[in-house]
MARBANU-974855 format. One record per residue: z, y, x of N, C-alpha, C in turn; residue number from 0. Coordinates in Angstrom, 3 decimals, decimal comma. Each point is the difference from the previous one (the first is absolute). Layout:
<r><n_zz>Z</n_zz><n_yy>Y</n_yy><n_xx>X</n_xx><ca_zz>Z</ca_zz><ca_yy>Y</ca_yy><ca_xx>X</ca_xx><c_zz>Z</c_zz><c_yy>Y</c_yy><c_xx>X</c_xx><k>NUM</k></r>
...
END
This chain:
<r><n_zz>0,017</n_zz><n_yy>-1,095</n_yy><n_xx>0,698</n_xx><ca_zz>0,101</ca_zz><ca_yy>1,088</ca_yy><ca_xx>-0,885</ca_xx><c_zz>0,021</c_zz><c_yy>1,281</c_yy><c_xx>0,916</c_xx><k>0</k></r>
<r><n_zz>-1,078</n_zz><n_yy>0,751</n_yy><n_xx>0,265</n_xx><ca_zz>0,094</ca_zz><ca_yy>1,489</ca_yy><ca_xx>0,550</ca_xx><c_zz>0,858</c_zz><c_yy>0,796</c_yy><c_xx>-0,433</c_xx><k>1</k></r>
<r><n_zz>0,215</n_zz><n_yy>0,971</n_yy><n_xx>0,535</n_xx><ca_zz>1,130</ca_zz><ca_yy>0,936</ca_yy><ca_xx>-0,546</ca_xx><c_zz>-0,273</c_zz><c_yy>0,693</c_yy><c_xx>-0,960</c_xx><k>2</k></r>
<r><n_zz>-1,234</n_zz><n_yy>0,360</n_yy><n_xx>-0,469</n_xx><ca_zz>-0,133</ca_zz><ca_yy>0,765</ca_yy><ca_xx>-1,348</ca_xx><c_zz>0,501</c_zz><c_yy>-0,996</c_yy><c_xx>-1,296</c_xx><k>3</k></r>
<r><n_zz>-0,806</n_zz><n_yy>-1,136</n_yy><n_xx>0,525</n_xx><ca_zz>0,390</ca_zz><ca_yy>-1,139</ca_yy><ca_xx>-1,215</ca_xx><c_zz>1,598</c_zz><c_yy>-0,196</c_yy><c_xx>-0,053</c_xx><k>4</k></r>
<r><n_zz>0,514</n_zz><n_yy>0,172</n_yy><n_xx>0,970</n_xx><ca_zz>1,629</ca_zz><ca_yy>-0,235</ca_yy><ca_xx>0,342</ca_xx><c_zz>0,786</c_zz><c_yy>1,301</c_yy><c_xx>-0,847</c_xx><k>5</k></r>
<r><n_zz>-0,477</n_zz><n_yy>1,207</n_yy><n_xx>-0,006</n_xx><ca_zz>0,511</ca_zz><ca_yy>1,099</ca_yy><ca_xx>-0,593</ca_xx><c_zz>-0,507</c_zz><c_yy>-0,273</c_yy><c_xx>-1,518</c_xx><k>6</k></r>
<r><n_zz>-0,967</n_zz><n_yy>-0,236</n_yy><n_xx>-0,251</n_xx><ca_zz>-0,341</ca_zz><ca_yy>-0,381</ca_yy><ca_xx>-1,279</ca_xx><c_zz>1,091</c_zz><c_yy>-1,401</c_yy><c_xx>-1,034</c_xx><k>7</k></r>
<r><n_zz>-0,069</n_zz><n_yy>-0,344</n_yy><n_xx>1,108</n_xx><ca_zz>1,069</ca_zz><ca_yy>-0,959</ca_yy><ca_xx>-0,616</ca_xx><c_zz>1,577</c_zz><c_yy>0,102</c_yy><c_xx>-0,128</c_xx><k>8</k></r>
<r><n_zz>0,343</n_zz><n_yy>0,861</n_yy><n_xx>1,039</n_xx><ca_zz>1,393</ca_zz><ca_yy>0,816</ca_yy><ca_xx>-0,344</ca_xx><c_zz>0,020</c_zz><c_yy>0,587</c_yy><c_xx>-1,136</c_xx><k>9</k></r>
<r><n_zz>-0,939</n_zz><n_yy>0,936</n_yy><n_xx>-0,421</n_xx><ca_zz>0,210</ca_zz><ca_yy>1,057</ca_yy><ca_xx>-1,000</ca_xx><c_zz>-0,417</c_zz><c_yy>-1,147</c_yy><c_xx>-1,369</c_xx><k>10</k></r>
<r><n_zz>-0,661</n_zz><n_yy>-0,904</n_yy><n_xx>-0,246</n_xx><ca_zz>-0,326</ca_zz><ca_yy>-0,866</ca_yy><ca_xx>-1,167</ca_xx><c_zz>1,576</c_zz><c_yy>-0,607</c_yy><c_xx>-0,074</c_xx><k>11</k></r>
<r><n_zz>0,349</n_zz><n_yy>-0,715</n_yy><n_xx>1,040</n_xx><ca_zz>1,676</ca_zz><ca_yy>-0,676</ca_yy><ca_xx>-0,259</ca_xx><c_zz>0,928</c_zz><c_yy>1,130</c_yy><c_xx>-0,611</c_xx><k>12</k></r>
<r><n_zz>0,015</n_zz><n_yy>1,073</n_yy><n_xx>0,849</n_xx><ca_zz>0,798</ca_zz><ca_yy>1,114</ca_yy><ca_xx>-0,511</ca_xx><c_zz>0,100</c_zz><c_yy>0,273</c_yy><c_xx>-1,238</c_xx><k>13</k></r>
<r><n_zz>-1,574</n_zz><n_yy>0,491</n_yy><n_xx>-0,533</n_xx><ca_zz>-0,178</ca_zz><ca_yy>0,064</ca_yy><ca_xx>-1,387</ca_xx><c_zz>0,415</c_zz><c_yy>-1,066</c_yy><c_xx>-0,988</c_xx><k>14</k></r>
<r><n_zz>-0,507</n_zz><n_yy>-1,126</n_yy><n_xx>0,408</n_xx><ca_zz>0,637</ca_zz><ca_yy>-1,176</ca_yy><ca_xx>-1,052</ca_xx><c_zz>1,644</c_zz><c_yy>0,006</c_yy><c_xx>-0,184</c_xx><k>15</k></r>
<r><n_zz>0,464</n_zz><n_yy>0,139</n_yy><n_xx>1,462</n_xx><ca_zz>1,450</ca_zz><ca_yy>-0,281</ca_yy><ca_xx>-0,228</ca_xx><c_zz>0,562</c_zz><c_yy>1,404</c_yy><c_xx>-0,981</c_xx><k>16</k></r>
<r><n_zz>-0,347</n_zz><n_yy>0,878</n_yy><n_xx>0,602</n_xx><ca_zz>0,651</ca_zz><ca_yy>1,248</ca_yy><ca_xx>-0,823</ca_xx><c_zz>-0,609</c_zz><c_yy>-0,251</c_yy><c_xx>-1,643</c_xx><k>17</k></r>
<r><n_zz>-0,869</n_zz><n_yy>-0,478</n_yy><n_xx>-0,144</n_xx><ca_zz>-0,414</ca_zz><ca_yy>0,094</ca_yy><ca_xx>-1,527</ca_xx><c_zz>0,719</c_zz><c_yy>-0,944</c_yy><c_xx>-0,775</c_xx><k>18</k></r>
<r><n_zz>0,451</n_zz><n_yy>-1,486</n_yy><n_xx>0,867</n_xx><ca_zz>0,743</ca_zz><ca_yy>-0,663</ca_yy><ca_xx>-0,554</ca_xx><c_zz>1,657</c_zz><c_yy>0,176</c_yy><c_xx>-0,356</c_xx><k>19</k></r>
<r><n_zz>0,371</n_zz><n_yy>1,196</n_yy><n_xx>1,211</n_xx><ca_zz>1,454</ca_zz><ca_yy>0,299</ca_yy><ca_xx>-0,434</ca_xx><c_zz>0,147</c_zz><c_yy>0,886</c_yy><c_xx>-1,249</c_xx><k>20</k></r>
<r><n_zz>-1,388</n_zz><n_yy>0,701</n_yy><n_xx>-0,105</n_xx><ca_zz>0,142</ca_zz><ca_yy>0,628</ca_yy><ca_xx>-1,392</ca_xx><c_zz>-0,542</c_zz><c_yy>-0,635</c_yy><c_xx>-0,908</c_xx><k>21</k></r>
<r><n_zz>-0,454</n_zz><n_yy>-1,204</n_yy><n_xx>-0,054</n_xx><ca_zz>-0,129</ca_zz><ca_yy>-0,608</ca_yy><ca_xx>-1,345</ca_xx><c_zz>-1,461</c_zz><c_yy>0,454</c_yy><c_xx>-0,413</c_xx><k>22</k></r>
<r><n_zz>-1,061</n_zz><n_yy>0,526</n_yy><n_xx>0,556</n_xx><ca_zz>-0,888</ca_zz><ca_yy>0,409</ca_yy><ca_xx>-0,906</ca_xx><c_zz>-1,361</c_zz><c_yy>-1,017</c_yy><c_xx>0,608</c_xx><k>23</k></r>
<r><n_zz>-0,829</n_zz><n_yy>-0,146</n_yy><n_xx>-0,803</n_xx><ca_zz>-1,402</ca_zz><ca_yy>-0,471</ca_yy><ca_xx>0,447</ca_xx><c_zz>-0,895</c_zz><c_yy>0,867</c_yy><c_xx>0,616</c_xx><k>24</k></r>
<r><n_zz>-1,259</n_zz><n_yy>-0,438</n_yy><n_xx>0,317</n_xx><ca_zz>-0,835</ca_zz><ca_yy>0,811</ca_yy><ca_xx>0,696</ca_xx><c_zz>-0,439</c_zz><c_yy>1,044</c_yy><c_xx>-1,060</c_xx><k>25</k></r>
<r><n_zz>-0,289</n_zz><n_yy>-0,390</n_yy><n_xx>-1,202</n_xx><ca_zz>-0,744</ca_zz><ca_yy>1,031</ca_yy><ca_xx>-0,868</ca_xx><c_zz>1,141</c_zz><c_yy>1,302</c_yy><c_xx>-0,120</c_xx><k>26</k></r>
<r><n_zz>1,451</n_zz><n_yy>-0,175</n_yy><n_xx>-0,215</n_xx><ca_zz>0,684</ca_zz><ca_yy>0,904</ca_yy><ca_xx>-0,103</ca_xx><c_zz>-0,039</c_zz><c_yy>0,955</c_yy><c_xx>1,249</c_xx><k>27</k></r>
<r><n_zz>0,211</n_zz><n_yy>-0,852</n_yy><n_xx>1,217</n_xx><ca_zz>-0,501</ca_zz><ca_yy>0,878</ca_yy><ca_xx>1,470</ca_xx><c_zz>-1,079</c_zz><c_yy>0,634</c_yy><c_xx>0,053</c_xx><k>28</k></r>
<r><n_zz>-1,088</n_zz><n_yy>-0,348</n_yy><n_xx>-0,651</n_xx><ca_zz>-1,244</ca_zz><ca_yy>0,537</ca_yy><ca_xx>-0,055</ca_xx><c_zz>0,095</c_zz><c_yy>1,526</c_yy><c_xx>-0,805</c_xx><k>29</k></r>
<r><n_zz>0,674</n_zz><n_yy>-0,479</n_yy><n_xx>-1,121</n_xx><ca_zz>0,324</ca_zz><ca_yy>1,646</ca_yy><ca_xx>-1,031</ca_xx><c_zz>0,705</c_zz><c_yy>0,865</c_yy><c_xx>0,769</c_xx><k>30</k></r>
<r><n_zz>1,230</n_zz><n_yy>-0,501</n_yy><n_xx>0,799</n_xx><ca_zz>0,577</ca_zz><ca_yy>1,071</ca_yy><ca_xx>0,360</ca_xx><c_zz>-0,382</c_zz><c_yy>0,554</c_yy><c_xx>1,271</c_xx><k>31</k></r>
<r><n_zz>-0,764</n_zz><n_yy>-0,770</n_yy><n_xx>0,858</n_xx><ca_zz>-0,990</ca_zz><ca_yy>0,503</ca_yy><ca_xx>1,097</ca_xx><c_zz>-0,970</c_zz><c_yy>0,969</c_yy><c_xx>-0,558</c_xx><k>32</k></r>
<r><n_zz>-0,601</n_zz><n_yy>-0,372</n_yy><n_xx>-1,032</n_xx><ca_zz>-1,588</ca_zz><ca_yy>0,700</ca_yy><ca_xx>-0,430</ca_xx><c_zz>-0,877</c_zz><c_yy>-0,488</c_yy><c_xx>0,640</c_xx><k>33</k></r>
<r><n_zz>-0,238</n_zz><n_yy>-1,596</n_yy><n_xx>0,226</n_xx><ca_zz>-0,972</ca_zz><ca_yy>-0,728</ca_yy><ca_xx>0,562</ca_xx><c_zz>-0,148</c_zz><c_yy>-0,879</c_yy><c_xx>-1,006</c_xx><k>34</k></r>
<r><n_zz>-1,233</n_zz><n_yy>-0,592</n_yy><n_xx>0,245</n_xx><ca_zz>-0,379</ca_zz><ca_yy>-1,530</ca_yy><ca_xx>-0,686</ca_xx><c_zz>0,743</c_zz><c_yy>-1,063</c_yy><c_xx>0,483</c_xx><k>35</k></r>
<r><n_zz>0,350</n_zz><n_yy>-0,975</n_yy><n_xx>-1,187</n_xx><ca_zz>0,459</ca_zz><ca_yy>-1,160</ca_yy><ca_xx>0,380</ca_xx><c_zz>-0,711</c_zz><c_yy>-0,687</c_yy><c_xx>1,026</c_xx><k>36</k></r>
<r><n_zz>-1,084</n_zz><n_yy>-0,222</n_yy><n_xx>-0,059</n_xx><ca_zz>-1,037</ca_zz><ca_yy>-0,919</ca_yy><ca_xx>1,087</ca_xx><c_zz>0,270</c_zz><c_yy>0,546</c_yy><c_xx>1,295</c_xx><k>37</k></r>
<r><n_zz>-0,074</n_zz><n_yy>1,317</n_yy><n_xx>0,273</n_xx><ca_zz>0,418</ca_zz><ca_yy>0,721</ca_yy><ca_xx>1,278</ca_xx><c_zz>1,567</c_zz><c_yy>-0,626</c_yy><c_xx>0,503</c_xx><k>38</k></r>
<r><n_zz>0,917</n_zz><n_yy>0,349</n_yy><n_xx>-1,077</n_xx><ca_zz>1,444</ca_zz><ca_yy>-0,549</ca_yy><ca_xx>0,504</ca_xx><c_zz>0,040</c_zz><c_yy>-1,565</c_yy><c_xx>0,452</c_xx><k>39</k></r>
<r><n_zz>-0,871</n_zz><n_yy>-0,825</n_yy><n_xx>-0,838</n_xx><ca_zz>-0,036</ca_zz><ca_yy>-1,037</ca_yy><ca_xx>0,334</ca_xx><c_zz>-0,450</c_zz><c_yy>-0,758</c_yy><c_xx>1,543</c_xx><k>40</k></r>
<r><n_zz>-1,306</n_zz><n_yy>0,904</n_yy><n_xx>0,174</n_xx><ca_zz>-0,342</ca_zz><ca_yy>-0,074</ca_yy><ca_xx>1,654</ca_xx><c_zz>0,915</c_zz><c_yy>0,443</c_yy><c_xx>1,053</c_xx><k>41</k></r>
<r><n_zz>0,539</n_zz><n_yy>0,992</n_yy><n_xx>-0,538</n_xx><ca_zz>0,882</ca_zz><ca_yy>0,614</ca_yy><ca_xx>0,901</ca_xx><c_zz>1,114</c_zz><c_yy>-1,224</c_yy><c_xx>0,630</c_xx><k>42</k></r>
<r><n_zz>0,661</n_zz><n_yy>-0,423</n_yy><n_xx>-1,157</n_xx><ca_zz>0,811</ca_zz><ca_yy>-0,815</ca_yy><ca_xx>-0,006</ca_xx><c_zz>-0,493</c_zz><c_yy>-1,769</c_yy><c_xx>0,591</c_xx><k>43</k></r>
<r><n_zz>-1,100</n_zz><n_yy>0,132</n_yy><n_xx>0,118</n_xx><ca_zz>-0,542</ca_zz><ca_yy>-1,226</ca_yy><ca_xx>0,890</ca_xx><c_zz>-0,643</c_zz><c_yy>0,560</c_yy><c_xx>1,292</c_xx><k>44</k></r>
<r><n_zz>0,301</n_zz><n_yy>1,045</n_yy><n_xx>0,091</n_xx><ca_zz>-0,460</ca_zz><ca_yy>0,516</ca_yy><ca_xx>1,508</ca_xx><c_zz>-1,192</c_zz><c_yy>0,047</c_yy><c_xx>0,324</c_xx><k>45</k></r>
<r><n_zz>-0,966</n_zz><n_yy>-0,132</n_yy><n_xx>-1,063</n_xx><ca_zz>-1,516</ca_zz><ca_yy>0,517</ca_yy><ca_xx>0,046</ca_xx><c_zz>-0,572</c_zz><c_yy>1,511</c_yy><c_xx>-0,060</c_xx><k>46</k></r>
<r><n_zz>0,546</n_zz><n_yy>0,803</n_yy><n_xx>-0,346</n_xx><ca_zz>-0,444</ca_zz><ca_yy>1,437</ca_yy><ca_xx>0,383</ca_xx><c_zz>0,587</c_zz><c_yy>0,392</c_yy><c_xx>0,844</c_xx><k>47</k></r>
<r><n_zz>-0,754</n_zz><n_yy>0,997</n_yy><n_xx>0,855</n_xx><ca_zz>0,477</ca_zz><ca_yy>0,925</ca_yy><ca_xx>1,198</ca_xx><c_zz>0,601</c_zz><c_yy>1,020</c_yy><c_xx>-0,803</c_xx><k>48</k></r>
<r><n_zz>1,253</n_zz><n_yy>0,146</n_yy><n_xx>-0,685</n_xx><ca_zz>0,434</ca_zz><ca_yy>1,080</ca_yy><ca_xx>-0,614</ca_xx><c_zz>0,213</c_zz><c_yy>1,227</c_yy><c_xx>0,872</c_xx><k>49</k></r>
<r><n_zz>-0,299</n_zz><n_yy>1,051</n_yy><n_xx>-0,844</n_xx><ca_zz>0,684</ca_zz><ca_yy>1,368</ca_yy><ca_xx>0,659</ca_xx><c_zz>1,375</c_zz><c_yy>0,307</c_yy><c_xx>-0,026</c_xx><k>50</k></r>
<r><n_zz>0,454</n_zz><n_yy>0,980</n_yy><n_xx>0,642</n_xx><ca_zz>1,055</ca_zz><ca_yy>0,604</ca_yy><ca_xx>0,102</ca_xx><c_zz>0,263</c_zz><c_yy>0,737</c_yy><c_xx>-1,223</c_xx><k>51</k></r>
<r><n_zz>-0,755</n_zz><n_yy>0,397</n_yy><n_xx>-0,664</n_xx><ca_zz>0,155</ca_zz><ca_yy>0,814</ca_yy><ca_xx>-1,437</ca_xx><c_zz>0,439</c_zz><c_yy>-1,180</c_yy><c_xx>-0,962</c_xx><k>52</k></r>
<r><n_zz>-0,825</n_zz><n_yy>-0,983</n_yy><n_xx>0,337</n_xx><ca_zz>0,332</ca_zz><ca_yy>-1,027</ca_yy><ca_xx>-1,332</ca_xx><c_zz>1,454</c_zz><c_yy>-0,633</c_yy><c_xx>0,704</c_xx><k>53</k></r>
<r><n_zz>0,545</n_zz><n_yy>-0,253</n_yy><n_xx>1,049</n_xx><ca_zz>0,924</ca_zz><ca_yy>-0,550</ca_yy><ca_xx>0,364</ca_xx><c_zz>1,195</c_zz><c_yy>1,174</c_yy><c_xx>-0,589</c_xx><k>54</k></r>
<r><n_zz>-0,208</n_zz><n_yy>1,173</n_yy><n_xx>0,325</n_xx><ca_zz>0,876</ca_zz><ca_yy>1,025</ca_yy><ca_xx>-0,663</ca_xx><c_zz>0,053</c_zz><c_yy>-0,266</c_yy><c_xx>-1,372</c_xx><k>55</k></r>
<r><n_zz>-1,130</n_zz><n_yy>-0,118</n_yy><n_xx>-0,936</n_xx><ca_zz>0,171</ca_zz><ca_yy>-0,090</ca_yy><ca_xx>-1,393</ca_xx><c_zz>1,070</c_zz><c_yy>-1,214</c_yy><c_xx>-0,142</c_xx><k>56</k></r>
<r><n_zz>-0,296</n_zz><n_yy>-1,156</n_yy><n_xx>0,455</n_xx><ca_zz>0,533</ca_zz><ca_yy>-1,443</ca_yy><ca_xx>-0,256</ca_xx><c_zz>1,504</c_zz><c_yy>0,348</c_yy><c_xx>0,260</c_xx><k>57</k></r>
<r><n_zz>0,419</n_zz><n_yy>0,837</n_yy><n_xx>1,054</n_xx><ca_zz>1,243</ca_zz><ca_yy>-0,078</ca_yy><ca_xx>0,642</ca_xx><c_zz>0,560</c_zz><c_yy>0,880</c_yy><c_xx>-1,287</c_xx><k>58</k></r>
<r><n_zz>-0,639</n_zz><n_yy>0,854</n_yy><n_xx>-0,638</n_xx><ca_zz>0,724</ca_zz><ca_yy>1,123</ca_yy><ca_xx>-0,905</ca_xx><c_zz>0,233</c_zz><c_yy>-0,913</c_yy><c_xx>-1,071</c_xx><k>59</k></r>
<r><n_zz>-0,924</n_zz><n_yy>-0,799</n_yy><n_xx>-0,365</n_xx><ca_zz>0,092</ca_zz><ca_yy>-0,947</ca_yy><ca_xx>-1,476</ca_xx><c_zz>1,037</c_zz><c_yy>-0,884</c_yy><c_xx>0,234</c_xx><k>60</k></r>
<r><n_zz>0,371</n_zz><n_yy>-0,546</n_yy><n_xx>1,470</n_xx><ca_zz>0,849</ca_zz><ca_yy>-1,130</ca_yy><ca_xx>0,200</ca_xx><c_zz>1,831</c_zz><c_yy>0,840</c_yy><c_xx>0,275</c_xx><k>61</k></r>
<r><n_zz>-0,410</n_zz><n_yy>0,912</n_yy><n_xx>-0,162</n_xx><ca_zz>1,331</ca_zz><ca_yy>0,827</ca_yy><ca_xx>-0,038</ca_xx><c_zz>0,836</c_zz><c_yy>0,182</c_yy><c_xx>1,776</c_xx><k>62</k></r>
<r><n_zz>-1,014</n_zz><n_yy>-0,329</n_yy><n_xx>1,098</n_xx><ca_zz>0,564</ca_zz><ca_yy>-0,270</ca_yy><ca_xx>1,121</ca_xx><c_zz>-0,933</c_zz><c_yy>0,971</c_yy><c_xx>0,967</c_xx><k>63</k></r>
<r><n_zz>0,630</n_zz><n_yy>0,215</n_yy><n_xx>1,173</n_xx><ca_zz>-0,441</ca_zz><ca_yy>0,632</ca_yy><ca_xx>1,081</ca_xx><c_zz>-1,764</c_zz><c_yy>-0,610</c_yy><c_xx>0,621</c_xx><k>64</k></r>
<r><n_zz>-0,919</n_zz><n_yy>0,804</n_yy><n_xx>0,406</n_xx><ca_zz>-1,169</ca_zz><ca_yy>-0,572</ca_yy><ca_xx>0,489</ca_xx><c_zz>0,319</c_zz><c_yy>-0,769</c_yy><c_xx>0,973</c_xx><k>65</k></r>
<r><n_zz>0,664</n_zz><n_yy>0,473</n_yy><n_xx>1,180</n_xx><ca_zz>0,614</ca_zz><ca_yy>-1,321</ca_yy><ca_xx>0,762</ca_xx><c_zz>0,478</c_zz><c_yy>-1,273</c_yy><c_xx>-0,307</c_xx><k>66</k></r>
<r><n_zz>0,578</n_zz><n_yy>0,181</n_yy><n_xx>-1,083</n_xx><ca_zz>0,655</ca_zz><ca_yy>-1,443</ca_yy><ca_xx>-0,546</ca_xx><c_zz>-1,383</c_zz><c_yy>-0,747</c_yy><c_xx>-0,408</c_xx><k>67</k></r>
<r><n_zz>-1,276</n_zz><n_yy>0,359</n_yy><n_xx>0,044</n_xx><ca_zz>-1,113</ca_zz><ca_yy>-0,823</ca_yy><ca_xx>-0,204</ca_xx><c_zz>-0,688</c_zz><c_yy>-0,653</c_yy><c_xx>0,984</c_xx><k>68</k></r>
<r><n_zz>-0,062</n_zz><n_yy>1,079</n_yy><n_xx>1,262</n_xx><ca_zz>-0,697</ca_zz><ca_yy>-0,391</ca_yy><ca_xx>1,185</ca_xx><c_zz>1,289</c_zz><c_yy>-0,846</c_yy><c_xx>1,177</c_xx><k>69</k></r>
<r><n_zz>1,019</n_zz><n_yy>0,182</n_yy><n_xx>-0,257</n_xx><ca_zz>1,217</ca_zz><ca_yy>-0,920</ca_yy><ca_xx>0,598</ca_xx><c_zz>-0,020</c_zz><c_yy>-1,366</c_yy><c_xx>0,092</c_xx><k>70</k></r>
<r><n_zz>-0,254</n_zz><n_yy>-0,974</n_yy><n_xx>0,860</n_xx><ca_zz>0,135</ca_zz><ca_yy>-1,323</ca_yy><ca_xx>-0,357</ca_xx><c_zz>1,421</c_zz><c_yy>-0,461</c_yy><c_xx>-0,257</c_xx><k>71</k></r>
<r><n_zz>0,479</n_zz><n_yy>-0,867</n_yy><n_xx>-0,618</n_xx><ca_zz>1,079</ca_zz><ca_yy>-0,314</ca_yy><ca_xx>-0,471</ca_xx><c_zz>0,190</c_zz><c_yy>-1,462</c_yy><c_xx>0,582</c_xx><k>72</k></r>
<r><n_zz>1,297</n_zz><n_yy>0,260</n_yy><n_xx>0,439</n_xx><ca_zz>0,747</ca_zz><ca_yy>-1,267</ca_yy><ca_xx>0,563</ca_xx><c_zz>-0,266</c_zz><c_yy>-1,189</c_yy><c_xx>-0,913</c_xx><k>73</k></r>
<r><n_zz>-0,145</n_zz><n_yy>-1,197</n_yy><n_xx>0,201</n_xx><ca_zz>-0,197</ca_zz><ca_yy>-1,425</ca_yy><ca_xx>-0,872</ca_xx><c_zz>1,063</c_zz><c_yy>-0,571</c_yy><c_xx>0,163</c_xx><k>74</k></r>
END
């Protein structure tokens, strides 16, 4: 896995984890972030090269700091 793919996977994992904590589905997250559900799904599967602007929108929708989505979590 290259560095970009690794970063995208970190973001994807953090979004899924935060969404699970809030007990919301992808539809609700997409609504809160002003995004299409299919796009959120692609981000959660690390299939999209997400922009900082989109990460910011998702962090706001998840009630967290942007860095919370960029920082690897200990397993």
